[in-house]
C-alpha positions as CSV (number, residue, x, y, z in Angstrom):
1,X,-7.3,-8.5,12.1
2,X,-4.3,-6.3,12.8
3,X,-4.8,-4.3,9.6
4,X,-8.4,-3.6,10.5
5,X,-7.3,-2.5,13.9
6,X,-5.0,0.1,12.3
7,X,-7.7,1.3,10.0
8,X,-10.3,1.6,12.8
9,X,-7.8,3.4,15.0
10,X,-7.1,5.9,12.2
11,X,-10.7,6.4,11.4
12,X,-11.4,7.2,15.1
13,X,-9.0,10.1,15.1
14,X,-11.0,13.2,14.4
15,X,-8.2,15.7,14.0
16,X,-6.4,15.3,10.7
17,X,-2.8,16.1,10.0
18,X,-1.5,14.6,13.2
19,X,1.7,12.5,13.5
20,X,0.6,9.0,14.3
21,X,2.8,6.1,15.3
22,X,1.4,2.7,14.8
23,X,3.0,0.0,16.9
24,X,2.1,-3.5,15.9
25,X,3.3,-7.1,16.2
26,X,2.2,-7.8,12.7
27,X,5.2,-7.9,10.3
28,X,2.7,-8.1,7.5
29,X,1.1,-4.7,8.3
30,X,4.3,-2.9,9.4
31,X,6.5,-4.1,6.5
32,X,3.8,-3.6,3.9
33,X,3.9,0.1,4.6
34,X,7.4,0.7,6.0
35,X,9.2,-1.4,3.4
36,X,7.1,0.0,0.5
37,X,5.4,-3.3,-0.4
38,X,2.0,-1.6,-0.5
39,X,3.1,0.8,-3.2
40,X,4.0,-2.2,-5.4
41,X,0.7,-3.9,-4.6
42,X,-1.2,-0.8,-5.7
43,X,0.7,-0.6,-9.0
44,X,-0.1,-4.3,-9.7
45,X,-3.8,-3.8,-8.7
46,X,-3.4,-6.1,-5.6
47,X,-3.3,-9.1,-7.9
48,X,-2.8,-12.2,-5.7
49,X,-2.6,-10.2,-2.5
50,X,-4.7,-10.7,0.7
51,X,-7.1,-8.1,2.0
52,X,-7.2,-5.7,-1.0
53,X,-10.5,-4.3,0.4
54,X,-8.8,-3.4,3.7
55,X,-5.7,-2.0,2.1
56,X,-7.8,0.2,-0.1
57,X,-9.6,1.4,3.0
58,X,-6.3,2.1,4.7
59,X,-5.1,4.0,1.6
60,X,-8.2,6.2,1.8
61,X,-7.6,7.3,5.4
62,X,-3.8,7.3,5.6
63,X,-3.2,10.5,3.7
64,X,-4.9,12.4,6.5
65,X,-2.0,11.7,8.8
66,X,1.8,11.5,9.0
67,X,2.1,7.8,9.9
68,X,5.1,5.9,11.0
69,X,5.1,2.2,11.8
70,X,7.1,0.3,14.5
71,X,7.2,-3.5,14.9
72,X,7.2,-5.1,18.3
73,X,7.6,-8.7,19.1
74,X,4.2,-10.2,20.1
75,X,3.7,-12.0,23.4
76,X,7.0,-10.6,24.7
77,X,5.8,-8.6,27.7
78,X,5.0,-5.3,26.0
79,X,2.1,-4.2,28.2
80,X,0.2,-2.4,25.4
81,X,0.7,-5.2,22.9
82,X,-0.5,-7.7,25.5
83,X,-3.6,-5.6,26.2
84,X,-4.4,-5.3,22.4
85,X,-4.1,-9.1,22.2
86,X,-6.6,-9.5,25.1
87,X,-9.0,-7.1,23.4
88,X,-8.7,-8.9,20.1
89,X,-9.4,-12.3,21.6
90,X,-12.4,-10.9,23.5
91,X,-13.8,-9.4,20.3
92,X,-13.2,-12.6,18.4
93,X,-15.2,-14.6,21.0
94,X,-18.1,-12.1,20.9
95,X,-21.4,-13.3,19.6
96,X,-22.2,-10.1,17.7
97,X,-19.3,-10.1,15.2
98,X,-19.9,-8.2,12.0
99,X,-19.5,-10.1,8.7
100,X,-16.4,-9.3,6.8
101,X,-18.0,-9.0,3.4
102,X,-14.6,-8.4,1.7
103,X,-13.2,-11.6,3.1
104,X,-16.3,-13.5,2.4
105,X,-16.5,-12.3,-1.2
106,X,-12.9,-13.1,-1.8
107,X,-13.5,-16.7,-0.6
108,X,-16.7,-17.3,-2.4
109,X,-18.9,-17.4,0.7
110,X,-20.5,-14.0,0.9
111,X,-24.0,-15.2,0.4
112,X,-24.1,-18.0,3.0
113,X,-26.6,-16.3,5.2
């Protein structure tokens, strides 16, 4: 969910070339980019990695910006992190969730409905 949040946020920015700072409590997302894991995953074709569809989507939009990542501890009083958590929970509880076809296909259940 955190990775999709980063992607949606970047896609919503209409002016390209901006410096963008992504602040997240997801070590997975922050470290994948900041520590260079993503580059290795790309070289290996994402074999055995989660969310290759989302990472490819991130890679498509990321070059339009100068992006830095910062990790913050979740549920530790950061007002913006707490607000993002509230929004994520509300969205997850929504009755009109879109199907994540990439996830469903990777788990063999894309044609359930």
